[in-house]
C-alpha positions in Angstrom: -19.3 36.6 20.7 -15.7 37.2 19.6 -14.8 38.3 16.1 -13.2 35.0 15.4 -16.4 33.1 16.2 -18.4 35.4 14.0 -15.9 34.9 11.1 -16.1 31.2 11.7 -19.8 31.2 11.4 -19.6 33.4 8.3 -17.0 31.1 6.8 -19.1 28.0 7.5 -22.1 29.6 5.8 -20.1 30.7 2.8 -18.5 27.2 2.3 -21.6 25.3 3.4 -21.5 22.9 0.3 -18.0 21.8 1.1 -18.8 21.2 4.7 -21.8 18.9 4.0 -19.4 16.0 3.5 -17.7 16.3 6.9 -21.1 16.9 8.5 -22.5 13.6 7.0 -19.4 11.7 8.0 -19.4 13.1 11.5 -23.0 12.3 12.0 -22.5 8.7 10.7 -19.5 8.4 13.0 -21.7 9.6 15.9 -24.2 6.8 15.0 -21.5 4.1 15.3 -19.9 5.5 18.4 -23.2 6.0 20.2 -24.5 2.6 19.2 -21.4 0.8 20.4 -21.6 2.8 23.6 -25.2 1.7 24.2 -24.2 -2.0 23.8 -21.3 -1.6 26.3 -23.4 0.3 28.8 -26.3 -2.1 28.5 -24.0 -5.1 29.2 -22.4 -3.4 32.2 -25.7 -2.4 33.7 -27.2 -5.8 33.2 -24.2 -7.6 34.8 -23.6 -11.3 34.5 -26.7 -12.0 32.4 -25.0 -10.1 29.4 -21.4 -10.8 29.8 -21.1 -12.0 26.2 -22.6 -8.7 25.1 -19.9 -6.7 26.9 -17.2 -8.8 25.2 -18.9 -8.4 21.8 -19.5 -4.6 22.2 -15.9 -4.0 23.4 -14.5 -5.8 20.3 -16.8 -4.0 18.0 -16.0 -0.7 19.6 -12.3 -1.1 19.1 -12.7 -1.8 15.3 -15.3 1.0 15.0 -13.1 3.6 16.8 -10.2 2.8 14.5 -12.4 3.3 11.4 -14.0 6.4 12.8 -10.7 8.0 13.5 -9.3 7.1 10.1 -12.3 8.1 8.0 -13.2 11.3 9.9 -9.6 12.5 9.6 -9.5 11.8 5.9 -12.8 13.6 5.2 -12.1 16.7 7.3 -8.6 17.0 5.7 -10.0 16.7 2.2 -12.7 19.3 2.9 -10.1 21.8 4.3 -7.4 21.1 1.7 -9.8 22.4 -0.9 -9.8 25.8 0.9 -6.0 26.1 1.1 -6.2 29.1 -1.3 -8.6 30.9 1.0 -6.4 30.4 4.0 -3.3 31.4 2.0 -5.1 34.6 0.9 -6.1 35.4 4.6 -2.4 35.1 5.5 -1.5 37.3 2.6 -3.8 40.1 3.7 -2.4 40.1 7.3 -4.0 37.2 9.2 -1.7 35.6 11.7 -1.1 31.9 11.9 -2.9 31.8 15.2 -6.0 33.6 13.8 -6.3 31.2 10.9 -5.9 28.2 13.3 -8.7 29.6 15.5 -10.9 30.2 12.5 -10.5 26.6 11.2 -10.8 25.0 14.7 -14.0 26.9 15.4 -15.6 26.0 12.1 -14.8 22.4 12.8 -16.2 22.7 16.4 -19.4 24.2 15.1 -19.9 21.3 12.6 -19.0 18.7 15.2 -21.3 20.4 17.8 -24.3 19.8 15.5 -23.4 16.6 13.7 -22.0 14.4 16.5 -24.9 14.8 18.9 -27.4 14.4 16.0 -25.8 11.2 14.9 -25.4 10.0 18.6 -29.2 10.4 19.0 -29.9 8.4 15.9 -27.5 5.7 17.1 -29.2 5.7 20.5 -32.6 5.0 19.0 -31.5 2.7 16.1 -29.4 0.2 18.1 -32.6 -1.1 19.6 -33.2 -2.9 16.3 -30.3 -5.2 17.1 -32.1 -6.7 20.1 -33.8 -9.6 18.2 -30.4 -10.5 16.6 -28.7 -10.4 20.0 -31.3 -12.7 21.4 -31.2 -15.2 18.5 -27.4 -15.3 18.7 -27.5 -16.1 22.4 -25.7 -13.0 23.4 -28.5 -11.9 25.8 -31.5 -13.7 27.3 -35.0 -13.4 25.8 -36.7 -10.2 26.9 -33.5 -8.3 27.2 -33.8 -4.5 27.1 -31.1 -2.1 26.2 -30.2 0.7 28.7 -30.6 4.1 27.1 -28.9 7.2 28.6 -27.3 10.4 27.3 -23.8 9.0 28.1 -23.2 7.4 24.7 -24.3 10.6 22.9 -21.9 12.7 25.1 -19.2 10.1 24.4 -19.6 10.4 20.7 -19.1 14.2 20.9 -16.2 13.9 23.2 -14.4 11.5 20.9 -15.1 13.1 17.6 -14.3 16.7 18.5 -10.6 16.1 19.1 -10.3 13.8 16.0 -11.8 16.5 13.8 -9.8 19.2 15.5 -6.5 17.4 15.1 -7.3 16.6 11.4 -8.1 20.3 10.8 -4.8 21.3 12.3 -2.9 18.9 10.2 -4.7 19.9 7.0 -3.7 23.5 7.4 -0.2 22.9 8.7 1.5 23.1 5.3 -0.2 26.4 4.5 0.5 28.0 7.8 4.2 27.1 8.1 5.2 28.7 4.8 5.2 32.4 3.8 2.0 34.0 2.6 3.2 34.2 -1.0 4.5 30.7 -1.1 1.2 29.5 0.5 -0.8 31.1 -2.3 1.4 29.4 -5.0 1.2 26.0 -3.2 -2.6 26.2 -3.1 -2.7 26.0 -6.9 -0.1 23.2 -7.4 0.4 20.3 -5.0 4.0 19.8 -3.7 5.7 16.8 -5.2 6.6 13.8 -2.9 6.3 13.5 0.8 8.5 14.6 3.7 11.1 12.5 5.4 9.0 12.1 8.6 6.0 10.9 6.7 8.2 8.5 4.6 9.9 7.1 7.6 6.5 6.7 9.4 5.2 4.8 6.3 8.1 2.4 6.3 7.8 1.8 10.1 4.1 1.1 9.9 4.5 -1.2 6.9 7.2 -3.1 8.8 4.9 -3.5 11.8 2.2 -4.7 9.4 4.4 -7.4 7.9 5.6 -8.5 11.3 2.0 -8.7 12.5 1.1 -10.7 9.4 3.7 -13.4 10.2 3.1 -13.4 13.9 1.3 -16.8 13.8 4.8 -18.3 13.1 5.7 -17.3 16.7 2.2 -17.2 18.3 0.0 -20.0 16.9 -3.7 -20.3 17.3 -6.4 -17.6 17.4 -4.2 -15.0 19.2 -1.7 -15.2 16.4 -4.5 -15.1 13.8 -5.9 -12.0 15.5 -2.5 -10.3 15.2 -2.3 -11.3 11.6 -5.7 -9.8 10.8 -4.6 -6.5 12.3 -1.8 -6.3 9.8 -4.3 -5.4 7.1 -5.1 -2.2 9.0 -1.4 -1.4 9.5 -0.6 -1.9 5.9 -3.5 0.3 4.7 -2.3 2.9 7.2 1.2 2.7 5.7 -0.4 3.1 2.2 -2.2 6.3 3.5 1.0 7.7 4.8 2.9 6.9 1.5 -0.2 7.6 -0.6 0.9 10.4 -2.8 4.1 8.6 -3.8 2.3 5.2 -4.1 -0.7 6.5 -6.0 1.6 8.5 -8.4 3.6 5.4 -9.1 0.5 3.3 -9.8 -0.9 6.0 -12.1 2.4 6.2 -13.8 2.3 2.5 -14.5 -1.3 2.8 -15.8 -0.3 5.8 -18.0 1.7 3.5 -20.2 -1.6 2.0 -21.4 -2.9 3.3 -24.8 -5.7 5.9 -24.7 -7.1 9.0 -26.3 -6.6 12.6 -25.2 -9.2 12.4 -22.5 -7.6 9.3 -21.0 -4.1 10.8 -21.1 -5.4 14.0 -19.6 -7.1 12.1 -16.8 -3.9 10.0 -16.0 -1.8 13.2 -16.1 -4.3 15.0 -13.8 -4.4 12.2 -11.2 -0.6 11.8 -11.2 -0.2 15.6 -10.6 -2.8 15.7 -7.8 -1.9 12.4 -6.0 -2.4 13.9 -2.5 -6.0 14.6 -3.3 -6.5 11.3 -4.9 -5.0 9.5 -1.8 -7.8 10.9 0.4 -10.3 9.2 -2.0 -8.4 5.9 -2.7 -7.6 5.0 0.9 -11.2 4.8 2.3 -12.1 2.5 -0.7 -9.1 0.3 0.0 -10.0 0.3 3.7 -13.6 -0.9 2.9 -12.2 -3.7 0.7 -9.7 -4.7 3.4 -12.2 -4.7 6.4 -14.8 -6.7 4.5 -12.5 -9.2 3.0 -10.4 -9.8 6.1 -13.4 -10.2 8.4 -15.1 -12.6 6.0 -11.9 -14.6 5.6 -11.2 -14.7 9.4 -14.8 -16.0 10.0 -14.4 -18.6 7.3 -11.0 -19.7 8.5 -12.2 -20.0 12.2 -15.2 -22.1 11.1 -13.0 -24.5 9.1 -10.4 -24.7 11.9 -13.1 -25.4 14.5 -14.7 -28.1 12.3 -11.3 -29.7 11.7 -10.5 -29.8 15.4 -13.8 -31.3 16.3 -13.5 -34.0 13.7 -10.0 -34.8 14.8 -10.8 -34.7 18.5 -14.1 -36.7 18.6 -13.5 -40.5 18.9 -17.1 -41.6 19.7 -19.1 -44.0 17.5 -22.3 -42.4 18.5 -23.2 -39.1 20.3 -26.3 -38.5 22.4 -27.4 -34.9 22.8 -30.2 -33.3 24.8 -31.0 -32.4 28.4 -31.2 -35.6 30.4 -30.9 -36.6 34.1 -28.6 -39.1 35.8 -31.2 -41.9 35.4 -31.1 -41.5 31.6 -27.3 -41.5 31.6 -27.3 -44.7 33.7 -29.8 -46.4 31.4 -28.0 -45.4 28.2 -24.7 -46.6 29.7 -26.2 -50.0 30.5 -27.9 -50.5 27.1 -26.9 -53.6 25.2 -24.0 -52.9 22.7 -22.7 -49.9 24.6 -19.1 -50.5 25.6 -18.4 -47.0 27.1 -20.3 -43.8 27.8 -18.8 -40.5 28.7 -21.2 -37.7 29.9 -20.2 -34.1 29.2 -21.8 -30.9 30.6 -21.4 -27.2 30.0 -21.3 -24.7 32.7 -21.5 -20.8 32.4 -18.7 -19.0 34.2 -16.5 -16.0 34.1 -12.8 -15.8 34.3 -10.4 -12.9 35.2 -7.4 -13.2 33.0 -5.3 -10.5 34.7 -5.5 -9.7 38.4 -4.4 -6.1 37.6 -7.7 -5.5 35.7 -9.8 -6.0 38.8 -10.4 -2.3 39.1 -12.3 -2.4 35.8 -15.2 -4.2 37.4 -17.4 -6.1 35.0 -15.0 -5.4 32.1 -12.3 -7.5 33.9 -14.3 -10.7 33.7 -14.6 -12.6 30.5 -17.7 -14.7 30.1 -17.3 -18.3 28.8 -18.7 -21.8 28.7 -16.7 -24.4 30.6 -16.9 -28.0 29.5 -17.1 -30.3 32.5 -15.6 -33.8 32.1 -16.6 -36.9 34.2 -14.5 -38.0 37.2 -13.7 -41.3 35.5 -12.0 -39.6 32.5 -13.0 -39.6 28.9 -12.0 -43.2 28.1 -10.4 -42.1 24.8 -13.6 -40.8 23.4 -12.5 -37.2 23.4 -9.0 -35.9 22.6 -8.4 -32.2 23.0 -4.7 -32.9 22.1 -3.1 -32.3 25.5 0.5 -30.9 25.0 1.3 -30.5 28.7 0.0 -31.9 32.0 -2.8 -34.5 32.1 -6.6 -34.5 32.1 -6.7 -37.1 34.9 -5.8 -34.4 37.3 -9.2 -32.7 36.7 -10.8 -35.3 39.1 -9.6 -33.0 41.9 -11.8 -29.9 42.8 -10.7 -26.5 41.7 -8.6 -27.6 38.8 -8.8 -26.5 35.2 -7.3 -27.4 31.8 -6.7 -24.5 29.4 -6.0 -24.2 25.7 -2.8 -22.8 24.3 -4.7 -19.6 23.3 -5.9 -19.1 26.8 -2.4 -19.8 28.1 -1.0 -17.1 26.0 -3.8 -14.6 26.8 -3.7 -15.2 30.5 0.1 -15.8 30.7 -0.5 -18.9 32.9 1.1 -22.3 32.9 1.0 -25.6 34.8 0.6 -25.0 38.5 -0.6 -21.3 38.1 -4.0 -20.3 39.4 -6.9 -18.6 37.6 -9.8 -16.7 39.2 -13.3 -17.9 38.2 -16.8 -16.9 39.1 -19.6 -19.5 39.0 -23.4 -19.0 39.5 -23.0 -17.7 43.1 -20.7 -14.8 41.8 -18.0 -15.5 44.4 -14.5 -15.5 43.0 -12.7 -18.9 43.4 -9.2 -20.0 42.5 -8.5 -22.9 40.1 -5.1 -24.5 39.4 -4.1 -25.1 35.8 -3.2 -28.9 35.5 -3.2 -29.3 31.7 -2.7 -27.4 28.4 -4.3 -28.6 25.2 -4.2 -27.5 21.6 -7.8 -27.9 20.2 -9.4 -24.8 21.8 -11.5 -23.9 18.8 -13.2 -27.3 18.9 -13.6 -27.8 22.6 -13.4 -24.4 24.1 -10.6 -22.6 25.9 -11.4 -24.2 29.4 -12.1 -27.8 30.5 -12.7 -28.8 34.1 -13.8 -31.9 36.0 -17.4 -32.3 37.3 -15.9 -32.1 40.9 -15.0 -28.4 40.5 -18.6 -27.0 39.8 -20.0 -29.5 42.3 -17.7 -28.2 45.0 -19.3 -24.8 44.6 -22.9 -26.0 44.4 -23.2 -25.5 40.7 -25.6 -27.9 38.9 -23.8 -29.3 35.9 -26.3 -31.5 34.2 -25.0 -33.6 31.3 -26.0 -32.4 27.8 -23.9 -34.7 25.7 -23.0 -38.5 25.9 -20.1 -39.9 24.0 -20.6 -43.6 23.3 -18.4 -46.4 22.1 -21.0 -48.8 20.6 -22.0 -50.9 17.6 -24.7 -50.0 15.1 -27.1 -52.3 17.1 -26.2 -50.6 20.3 -26.9 -47.2 18.8 -30.3 -48.4 17.7 -31.0 -49.7 21.2 -30.0 -46.3 22.7 -32.5 -44.5 20.4 -35.3 -46.5 22.1 -34.8 -44.4 25.2 -36.2 -41.4 23.5 -33.0 -39.5 23.1 -31.3 -38.0 20.0 -28.5 -40.2 18.7 -26.1 -38.8 16.0 -22.9 -39.9 14.4 -19.7 -37.8 14.6 -20.2 -36.0 11.3 -23.8 -35.0 12.1 -22.7 -33.8 15.5 -19.9 -31.7 14.2 -22.2 -30.1 11.6 -24.7 -29.3 14.3 -22.1 -27.9 16.6 -20.7 -25.7 13.8 -24.2 -24.5 12.8 -24.9 -23.5 16.4 -22.6 -20.5 15.8 -24.6 -19.3 12.8 -26.4 -16.8 15.1 -23.1 -15.3 16.2 -21.9 -15.1 12.6 -25.2 -13.4 11.5 -24.7 -10.8 14.2 -21.0 -10.4 13.2 -22.2 -9.9 9.6 -24.7 -7.2 10.6 -22.2 -5.2 12.6 -19.7 -5.6 9.7 -22.3 -4.3 7.3 -22.7 -1.2 9.6 -19.0 -0.5 9.4 -18.9 -1.0 5.7 -21.8 1.2 5.0 -20.0 3.9 7.0 -16.7 3.5 5.1 -18.4 3.3 1.7 -20.6 6.3 2.3 -17.5 8.2 3.4 -15.6 7.1 0.3 -18.5 8.2 -2.0 -18.8 11.4 -0.1 -15.0 12.0 -0.5 -15.3 11.4 -4.2 -18.2 13.9 -4.7 -16.4 16.4 -2.5 -13.2 16.1 -4.5 -15.0 16.5 -7.8 -17.1 19.4 -6.6 -14.0 21.2 -5.4 -12.4 21.2 -8.9 -14.6 23.9 -10.4 -11.7 26.1 -11.3 -9.8 23.3 -12.9 -12.7 22.3 -15.1 -13.5 25.8 -16.0 -10.0 26.3 -17.2 -10.1 23.2 -19.3 -13.4 24.3 -20.8 -12.0 27.6 -21.6 -9.0 26.1 -23.4 -11.2 24.1 -25.7 -12.2 20.9 -23.9 -15.6 19.6 -24.9 -18.3 18.3 -22.6 -17.7 14.9 -23.9 -14.0 15.0 -23.2 -14.5 16.3 -19.6 -17.1 13.6 -19.0 -14.8 10.9 -20.3 -11.9 12.4 -18.3 -13.9 12.2 -15.1 -15.0 8.6 -15.8 -11.4 7.5 -16.6 -10.3 9.2 -13.3 -13.0 7.2 -11.4 -11.7 4.0 -13.0 -8.1 4.9 -12.1 -9.3 5.4 -8.5 -11.1 2.1 -8.5 -8.0 0.2 -9.8 -5.7 1.9 -7.3 -8.0 1.2 -4.4 -8.4 -2.4 -5.5 -4.7 -2.9 -5.9 -3.8 -1.3 -2.6 -6.6 -3.0 -0.7 -5.7 -6.5 -2.2 -2.0 -6.2 -1.6 -2.7 -5.1 2.0 -4.9 -8.0 2.8 -2.8 -10.9 1.2 -0.3 -11.1 4.1 -3.2 -11.0 6.7 -5.1 -13.8 4.9 -1.9 -16.0 4.7 -1.1 -15.3 8.3 -4.6 -16.1 9.6 -4.6 -19.3 7.6 -1.1 -20.3 8.8 -2.1 -19.6 12.5 -5.2 -21.8 12.4 -4.7 -24.3 9.6 -1.0 -24.5 9.2 0.4 -24.7 5.7 -2.7 -24.9 3.7 -4.6 -23.0 1.0 -6.6 -20.3 2.9 -10.3 -20.8 2.8 -12.0 -17.9 1.1 -15.5 -16.5 1.1 -15.5 -15.8 -2.6 -19.0 -14.2 -2.5 -17.9 -11.5 -0.1 -14.6 -11.0 -1.9 -16.2 -10.5 -5.3 -18.9 -8.4 -3.8 -16.4 -6.1 -2.1 -14.2 -5.9 -5.3 -17.3 -4.9 -7.3 -18.3 -2.3 -4.8 -14.9 -0.7 -4.9 -15.3 -0.3 -8.6 -19.0 0.7 -8.6 -18.7 3.5 -5.9 -16.3 5.8 -7.7 -18.0 5.3 -11.0 -21.4 6.0 -9.5 -20.1 9.1 -7.7 -18.6 10.3 -11.0 -21.9 9.7 -12.9 -23.8 11.5 -10.2 -21.7 14.6 -10.8 -22.3 14.3 -14.6 -26.1 13.8 -14.5 -27.7 16.5 -16.6 -30.2 18.9 -15.2 -32.4 21.5 -17.0 -30.8 24.9 -17.5 -31.8 27.9 -19.4 -29.5 27.1 -22.2 -30.6 23.4 -22.4 -29.3 20.3 -20.8 -25.8 20.7 -19.4 -24.0 18.7 -16.7 -25.0 19.5 -13.2 -21.5 20.9 -12.5 -22.2 24.5 -13.6 -18.5 24.8 -14.4 -19.1 22.9 -17.6 -21.0 25.9 -18.9 -18.8 28.5 -20.3 -18.7 31.6 -17.9 -18.9 33.9 -20.9 -22.2 32.6 -22.1 -23.6 29.5 -23.9 -21.7 27.5 -26.4 -23.5 29.3 -29.3 -22.7 32.7 -27.8 -19.0 31.7 -27.5 -18.9 30.6 -31.1 -20.6 33.8 -32.2 -18.0 35.9 -30.3 -15.2 34.0 -32.1 
């Protein structure tokens, strides 16, 4: 083993307490990455029976990877920034830049080599607990079993190693690019402000975030709303880039508030070390943004879907269930029934982009296609057609698509889409109509002639009736379920509760990861301030003043995180609402919003209190941070010496 590897192992053992934080975060990141990998692999191995699982896992993986990269980078950077003085001293005694880089890189490699596979194994075993929720949400068939292999664990290590490695290189970049003497001086006092590259990057990312937030003005519907939701991540990313300046400004505003010596000391301290504070504030703001935006998007989609169903259903009564052609004929002929329109749902898959064919199962998007009768809908269903005509669906291999599907597939009237029905053979269908109410009626409508042409059994599951009250009562005598429009809409919306429950569980997994990382960063930052607290103690600060200072700092962190997170999500919330509901007051899940706001406040205070919890020492009860005990002896001994 080379001398650098031996030095890396010795350095890791010597600084083990400061490396516990990165180890925990890397392990939790391994759990997320491995769990998402198991879902994707299981869906691909199962094939068509779990197409919705592939779509869900792919979406969850994208969000999880963004959070993992962001949080791991912040935690590794924070842990290594606290050792800048050690690296500067190594440079001062003759170590080259390359040797210090190798030392840091190999320390990070050692930690990742243990933490990532360990977390990956936990994720591999723990993801099985999601199977009942997957079944209840309709993502997979009953009796579904996840496919377990070492691939997700290996993927977690392959992903996390370069992320941690790059974060380590960036964390030591400032120390290594200056002279040894300047590096020693900078390790004590943070440089003021940020560089021009970082400032420009922050402005560019913030601009992209604002553009994404208002994208529903140009791209209406769910696609525009999705772009608007991404703006929250971009704006928080811009806040991370401009963090030292932004946090210093916020603390400067707060410092105008009245307060005692401990309060003013805390505000001055946070303003002077805004870079360190940024690495703690941003994860909390990210947790607030992710939780609030996801809850708001779910609430807005539910409200928009309900509104579209209410506006598009024109039936007096609706019959639901699984019935045959004889039942349909009997209900249609019942006294008082003026018109009856049978609807059916057919499972299918669509390839939105022919260039993605090489991706195999990932190129096919699973969906439910609503099949309309050959005689038309007789005015009982209105998907709000904006181009073409539903009458053309009477021809085989035709399809009507929503405006969202049109934008996603980049198809229009006369273009062709590739579908797969039950037999698995790709077929081409021509787009003959485009409609607006995709959330209410799905993104694809076809005529019953299309599935019939490919031998697909499309049995009716819904009957739309134009009838009187007496006719509805007569229909009920056939032993079928008859509901009115409001009850049908409520049932249709509640049918998605299983999917929302699954989304909530996955969101909680992401939030737990981010919140644990934020609390970990707070403890790590506090524990790395021993010299600072010792100096304050030596210059006359009391235990009470130090405790109060730390609590005030935690409140400042909470306020800054809440302000940054709230300001970052407001454009996203407005954009999502504008894209789905138009100019209206955005629907808000106040329970989630208040819970997330309280969490952002509680986490830093709890972390500060955990650092201040007393433990039994030889000289009595003192704070757990031994730095609060005077290095020259107990308080009584110090007074005697005076």
